[in-house]
PLY file of the C-alpha trace (Angstrom):
ply
format ascii 1.0
element vertex 115
property float x
property float y
property float z
element edge 114
property int vertex1
property int vertex2
end_header
46.52 12.88 39.45
47.77 12.38 35.63
45.61 11.68 32.91
46.08 11.23 29.21
43.55 12.03 26.31
44.16 10.51 23.25
42.63 11.30 19.67
43.20 10.57 16.55
42.07 7.03 15.39
40.12 5.39 13.06
39.37 3.46 10.30
41.67 3.36 7.06
42.08 1.57 4.17
45.57 -0.14 3.65
48.70 2.00 2.35
46.87 5.06 4.58
47.58 7.52 7.22
46.45 8.34 10.71
47.90 10.83 13.00
47.22 9.72 17.01
47.49 12.47 19.33
48.08 12.19 23.75
47.93 14.96 25.82
49.25 14.35 29.39
47.42 17.03 32.00
47.96 16.87 36.12
50.94 17.23 38.35
54.13 15.69 36.05
57.10 16.91 37.23
61.04 15.55 35.58
62.09 13.92 32.91
59.33 11.72 31.47
59.13 9.04 28.49
55.78 9.23 26.47
55.17 6.71 24.11
52.90 4.74 21.93
51.76 0.44 22.70
49.31 -1.40 20.88
47.09 -4.52 21.54
45.70 -6.74 19.29
42.86 -9.50 19.49
44.23 -12.20 21.52
47.93 -10.89 21.22
50.46 -9.16 24.01
50.63 -5.53 24.22
53.38 -3.97 22.68
55.56 -1.56 22.40
55.49 0.59 19.19
57.56 3.73 19.78
58.63 5.75 22.88
60.26 8.89 22.91
62.01 10.44 26.07
62.18 14.11 27.12
64.97 15.02 25.20
63.83 13.75 22.35
65.58 9.96 21.73
63.60 7.93 20.06
62.59 4.28 19.89
60.34 2.05 17.87
59.35 -1.88 17.12
60.94 -3.41 14.05
57.33 -3.70 12.48
56.56 0.38 12.30
60.44 1.24 11.64
60.38 3.85 8.53
56.91 3.91 8.49
55.70 5.49 11.85
57.22 8.75 13.72
56.66 9.54 16.76
57.40 13.30 18.29
56.34 15.19 21.04
55.32 18.91 22.48
56.84 19.55 25.81
55.37 22.41 26.31
52.37 20.74 26.04
52.78 17.52 27.62
51.35 16.01 23.98
53.14 13.10 22.11
52.11 12.08 18.32
52.39 9.33 16.74
52.30 9.94 12.59
51.47 6.45 10.92
52.17 5.97 7.07
52.05 2.92 5.09
49.13 1.60 7.62
48.77 -2.25 6.97
46.03 -4.61 8.20
48.64 -5.95 10.47
48.68 -2.61 12.27
45.41 -3.22 13.57
44.93 -2.76 17.32
43.62 -0.52 20.03
46.84 1.85 20.66
47.53 2.95 23.90
49.51 6.14 25.09
51.58 5.92 27.91
53.67 8.40 30.36
56.29 6.66 32.43
57.76 9.44 35.06
59.76 8.88 38.18
58.50 5.20 39.17
54.79 5.97 37.99
53.55 4.54 34.58
50.04 5.95 33.38
48.14 4.94 30.64
45.35 6.33 28.29
41.67 4.65 27.57
42.82 3.29 24.18
42.06 4.15 20.78
40.94 1.91 18.11
42.72 1.64 14.85
41.56 -0.21 11.89
43.25 -0.93 8.39
40.81 -2.29 6.02
39.62 -2.43 2.74
0 1
1 2
2 3
3 4
4 5
5 6
6 7
7 8
8 9
9 10
10 11
11 12
12 13
13 14
14 15
15 16
16 17
17 18
18 19
19 20
20 21
21 22
22 23
23 24
24 25
25 26
26 27
27 28
28 29
29 30
30 31
31 32
32 33
33 34
34 35
35 36
36 37
37 38
38 39
39 40
40 41
41 42
42 43
43 44
44 45
45 46
46 47
47 48
48 49
49 50
50 51
51 52
52 53
53 54
54 55
55 56
56 57
57 58
58 59
59 60
60 61
61 62
62 63
63 64
64 65
65 66
66 67
67 68
68 69
69 70
70 71
71 72
72 73
73 74
74 75
75 76
76 77
77 78
78 79
79 80
80 81
81 82
82 83
83 84
84 85
85 86
86 87
87 88
88 89
89 90
90 91
91 92
92 93
93 94
94 95
95 96
96 97
97 98
98 99
99 100
100 101
101 102
102 103
103 104
104 105
105 106
106 107
107 108
108 109
109 110
110 111
111 112
112 113
113 114
């Protein structure tokens, strides 16, 4: 069984920064993709950023240049550094791990950008 534990969400003013972390534990073998998705009230869940086990990354257009995804393979941990936050970044952020044919999700962490 794989578990994902997220941390780092909270309330921040526009223009501020937050760093999300997600640690994966359990039976994880082989190449993995780790990433972050978000879901705002009344909207569908959307991809924010994803990183492969060799460090290739992909970002949503809305966060390019502001967010950076990194990972520590030794710790099975993925990070999302969020800078220049905007009110429209407000959402629940979910960590995702894709390995083999299996997709795992964290419980979600709330990010609120407001003055």
